[in-house]
N, C-alpha and C positions, 0 to 999 in steps of 0.2 A: 172546306171542312169546318172552319170556325165561323162561317157566315151566320148560321142560326144564332150562335151565342152573341155575336156582335149586334145582330138585329135586336135581340132581347135587351142587351145593355143599352142600346140607343133608345128603345121604346120606354124602358122602365127607369133608366137613370139619366141619360143625357138630355132627352127632351123635357122631362119634368124639371131638371136643373135649369135649363134655358128659360122655361116658363116662370120659374120662381125668380130668376134674375130679372126677367122682363117685368114681373108684377111688383118687384121691389122699387121700381121707378114710377109706380102709379099709385094713385089713391083709390082704394077699392073697399067696398063694404056691401052688405046685403041690399039688393034692390036697386043698385046704382051701377052704371057703367064705369069701367076703370078710366080714370083721368090721369094723364101724364103729369107728373110733378117733379121729374128729374131726381135730384139728390135730396129732396125735401124729407123723405122718410128717414134717410140716414142721418140728416142733420137733427131731426127730432129725437132719434134714438141716442145720438151722441150727446145731446143736451140733457138727457134723462139720467139723473144720478143712480136710479135703481138699475138701469142697464149696466153701468160701470161696476156696481156692487155685484150684480149677477155675473158679470164677466170675471171679476176677481174671485168670486166663489167657485166658478167653474174651473179656473186655472188651478186653484189650490186643491180642489177635489180630484182633478185629473192627475196631478202629480202624486198625491197620496195614494190614489187607487192604482195607478199604473206601476209605479216603482215599488210600492209596498207589496203589491200582488206579485210582481216579478221576483223580488228577493225571496218571498215566502215560497213561491212555486219552485224557484231554482234550488233552494235549500231542501225542500221535500223531494224534488227529483233526484238530487245527488244522494240523499239518504236512502230512498227506496230503490235506487239502482243497485245498491249493494245487496247481497243475499241476506235477507232477514226473515225470521219466522213470522208468519201472519201477514206477510207483505200484501197478498191479494186482498185481505180483509181491510187493511188500512187504505189501499187504493180505492176499494169500493166505497169506503166511508168518505174519502176525499171527493169522489165523483157524485155522491148523493145529492148535494145542493143543486146540481144542474138538472136534476129530475123534478125539482120543485118550481112551480111558476113564480114569477117575481111578485105577483099580488099576494100569493099565499105566504111566501117567504117574508115579505115586509109586514104582513099582518101578524105573523108569528113573532118577529122581532119586536114589533111595537108593543105587543102584549107582554113580552118578557121584560121590556124596559119601562112598563107602567110604574109610576111612583109608589102606588099602594099595594098592588097585587103582583107586580112583575117579579119573576124569579131572580133576575140579575140584581135589581135594587134590594130585594130581600137578602140575597147572599152578601151584598156589600154592607148592608146594615148589620148582618150577623157577625162580620169580622171587624166591625167598628169603623168602616170607611165612611159610611153615610150614603145617601141617595145621590144619584147623578141627575141633575136638573137639565137633562139633555134637550127637553122641548122648549126651554125658555132662553137658552144661551146659544148664540150664533155659531161659534166655533165648535162647541161641544156637539151641537146637532149635526153640523157638517161632517165632523170626524166620525160620529156614529153612522151616518149615511155612507161615508166612505168605507168604513169597516164592514158594513153589511154588503156593500157592493163587492168588496174583496172576497167575502165569504161566498157570495153567490156565483161569482165568475172565476174563482180560483181554479175549478176543474179545467176550464178552457186553456189557461196558460200552463197549468201543470201538465196536461196531456202533450202539448207541443214540446215543452222542455224535457219531459220524461222520455218521450220518443227519441229526441235528439241525444240525450245523455246515454241511453242504452245502446246507441249505435256507434259510440266511440270505440275504436278498435282496442282490445285489451293488449295487443302487442305493443302499441305505442305507450300505453301506461306502464307496462312492464319494462320497456326499454328506458323510459324516463326514470323509473325507480332504480334500475341497475346503474344508471349514470349518476345516481346520488341526489336526484331531485326530491325535495320535501313534498308532502301532500299539497301544501299551498302552491308550490311551484308547478306541480303537475296539473293542478286545477287551472292556474292562470295561463300556463304556456301550452297546454295540450287540450284539456277538456273545454275550457272557455273559448279557445280559438276555433275548435271544431264545431261547437254548437252555436257560434255567434249568428249564423244565418237564421236559426230557429229563434234565438233571442230577439233579433231584429223584427222578425215576423210577429212574434208575440207582442212586442212593444207597439208595433205599428197598428195592429188590429185593436188592441186594448185602448190605445190612445184615441182612435177614431170613435170607438164605442163610448168611452168615458166622456168625451166632449158632449155627447148627446144624453148624458145621464139625466133621467127624469123620474122613473117610478120609485127609486129608492128614497129620494127626497120628497116627492109629492105624497107618497103613501105614509111617510113618517111625519112630516111637518107641513105639507102643502105650501112650502116656501116661507112659512111663518117662523117666529112671530114677526108681524109687521114687515113681511117680505125680506127679512134679514138673511134667510137661508135660500133665497131664490137663486137658481142657476139659469143659464141661457135657455135651456129647453123649457123651463117653466115660464120664463119671460115670454117666449114665443107662444106658448100655450095660452097664456092670459090675453095676449094681443089678438089671438085668433078667435078664441071661443068665449071670452068675456067682453072684450072691447070691440070685437069684429073689425079690427083694423088690419085687413089682409095685406095691404102694402107694407105696413110696419112689420108685420109678422114675416113676410117674405124677405124684407131687408135683414131681419134678425137671422133667418135661416141662411141667407147668403153669407153673413158674417161668420156664422158657425161653420159653414163649409170652408171659408177662407182660413179660419183658425185651424180646422182639422188639417187642411193642406199644408199650412205653414209648419205645423208640428210633424206631419208625416213625411214631407219631402226630404228632410235630412236622412231619415231612416231608409226611405226608398233609394236615395242616392247611395247610401252606404251598402245596402243590399245589392244594388246593381253593380257596384264596384267589386264586391266580394265574389258574386256569382258569375258575372259576365267579364269584367275587365281582367280578373285574375284567372279566368278559365283557360 
């Protein structure tokens, strides 16, 4: 029964991954046959300081996006799980960013952040804070890109956590309240424990997606200035489409895959332990 799905996974995921791993050990470009070079591509990448800066930028952005989005989505899910007036309107507003394409959303944010005509900088000037020079400062640009990524993908995490929170049995919450548990204790010992599988799923998927972050930074800064805001996906893009170094690009892609797996495996093990070992 699951054979068709397994065939699709093999064709579209496993075989391309094997090919990329094979290509990472070869020197390849347009008009030339691939030539085996072993670990040379990896040695070249590891000797490149821009790669290490891109790796550091990626790790920082991943942590800000994943855990910032998780905390915000969890807070909103807990708030909107309670009976509130206008709750459906608020939920619709929260889901609206997912209906906007990434290119359109980034263009909108870039216009709002323009130093001269942007609404955000004008508002900051109006209250006496001054303009944000986000396009020329490395960490400011990365944080702006991370915040835009949180805004755009918050509906995904919110839906997962909101669905989990609304399924927590009210009887358990009422029993904990009768036993004298404070709201914080009820959240930590009842709600959080029951929704932990959903939290792990949300963190797992958002971590994998965040490691591949590209459009938010590319459409805002293109990795500039001077490649200071470059992340691994942009590093791979330049190696492929600007320098035509397909072997180095494949090696970068393999490293991104290993990075995603190293981050995801602890969450997968925790999810397996909760859902299978404790079943």
